[in-house]
N, C-alpha and C positions, 0 to 999 in steps of 0.2 A: 504494500500500500504506500508507505512513505519511507524514504531513505534520507537521513539527516547528514550523511557524509561522515558519520561517526563510527560506522560499522554496525550500529543498531538499526533495526527496521521495525516500524509499526506495521503489524500484520492485520489487525482488526480492531474495531471499536464498537461497543454496544452501549446505548443509552440506558442508564439504570434509573435516573431520576431527572425529571424536567421541572425545574423551579421557575419562579418569576424572572430571576436574573441569572442564577447559576444553574448549571447542569452537571450531573455526575455521570461519568462514563466508566466502563471497565474496558480497558484496552489491553490487547495482547501484543507483545513485542518479541523480537528475536535478537539475541546477542550476536556479536561478531563471530562467535564460534557455533552458532546455530541453536543455542539454548533458548527455549520458549519460556516466557514469564508474563504474568498479568499485573496490572497496576490500576488502582482507582484514581481517577483524575477529575478535579473540579474544573470545568470549562467556564471561563469568566470573560466578560467584556473588558475587564481591567478597571482601573480607577485613576483618578487625578487628584493631586494635592498641591497646595501652595503654602509657602512660608511667608506670612504677612510680616514685613519688616518696616518699622518706623524708627525715626531718630528724634530725640528730644532737642531742646534748644542748644544744649552743649554738644550735640552730635553723638550721644550715647545711643546705641542701637537696642531696640526691644522688639519682641515678637508678640503676636496675638494668637493665642491658642484657644481651644475649646475643650472643656471637661464634660464628657458625656457618658451615659451608661452604655456599656457594651455587653449585650446578652451572652455572647460566647464565653465571657470571663465572669459574668455576674458582678461587675464592678464598674466604677467610674474610671475612665481613661483620659489622660491629658494628651491632646494631639493637635496637630496642625489641621486646618480646614481641608476636607477631602470629600470625595464622593465617587460613586460608581459611574462608569460610562454607560448610563442607562438611556441616553437619547441617541438612537442609531444615526451614525454619520456626523455627529457633532464633533467639531475639532477639539482636541484636548485643551487648547488654550481657552476656548470659550467655556468649556466645562469648568475649568479652574476659576474663571471669573464668576460664573454662576454660583459655584459652591462657596466661594469667598463671601459673596453677598448673603447667601442663604444662612450660612453657619455663624458668621461673626459680624455681619452688617458692615462690610467694607467693600468699596469699589477701588480697584487698582488702576492707576494711570499707566503703570508699566508691569508687564508680566513676562519674565525672562525664563526660558526653559533651562533647568539645571541638569537633569538627567532622567533616564528611564531605568527602572530596575525590576527584578523579579522578587516580589515580597515573600514568596513561599514556594520555591522551585520544586520542592519534593512532592507537592500535592496539587498544584494548580498551574494553569497556563496564564494566569493573570500577569499583566504588566502594569506598573504604577508609573505614571507620567508626573514628574515633579517640577514645580515652578517656584520662582521667587517673585513675590508681589510687593511692589513699592509704589510710592506716590499715592497713598491711600486716603480716601475720604469716607466719612461715615454715611451709611444709607440704612434704610429699614431692613431688619432681618426678616427672612421669609422661611421660617423653620418648617420642616416636613416630618411628621411622625412624632411619637411620644419621646423618643430619645433626644431629638433636637429641641422639642418644645420645652424640655426640662434641663437643657444643657446650660452651661455657664461659660461666658467669654472671659478669658484670663489674659491679662497683659503682664509680661515678664521681661526684665532686662535679658538680652541675649546671653550674657555671661552667666546669669542665674540659671537659665534654661539649659545651657550646655553643662553646667555643673550638675544639674538634676539628671541629665543623661549619664554622666560619668558615675554618679552615685547609684544608678539603677532606679531612680524615681520616675523617670520618663522612659517607658519601655516599648512604646508603639514604634514599629519599624520605620514607617514613613517619616515619623517625627524625628527619630534619632538621625536618620540619613539626612533629612532636610536641615535640621539645626547644625549638624556638623559641617555640611557643605557650605552653608551660609557663613558660618564662623570662619571657615577656611578662605572663602572668597573675600571677606572683609579684611582678613589679615594680609592676603595677597595684595589687595587694593592699597592698604596702608603702606606696605613695603614699596610698592611702585610709585606711590605719591611722594616718597622721601627722596 
């Protein structure tokens, strides 16, 4: 069926569960030496996230996060604004703008692509498209669903947020990646400005 150039080959795939957004399949593969094996895979349209970055009058950077209930962990999770690519054909940058407004009530004058990454390569084909949002202005939040309705918008100095990552207090993958990349970009900009 498919050959990735790795020597592994997907032989077959059967739909196990069709959800609203995600689908679970059981796929059969063949290894480079002909060994057959099966894996369950969550098929996903992927997601988009943005790190909202603001500077105070002294030029100190801070980020805007959202603390919301995540049923999979049955806890509140502190994270950057994000959302599923649930509008077919919508460009990822547009999704990032929409999610930023919905989740934290901010409109970005600038949305810069940082990276794309696989948030859980062992179980899903999801790709997360990550952006840096700047030149922010406040707009009305348009929350969707009980988790967003009861979420809390949190402003933190970037340095504090990065320290929380290092201490294991911020554990959401997209947020960890986003905060560390933004911190690195700012350090690089500071070095080149000198």
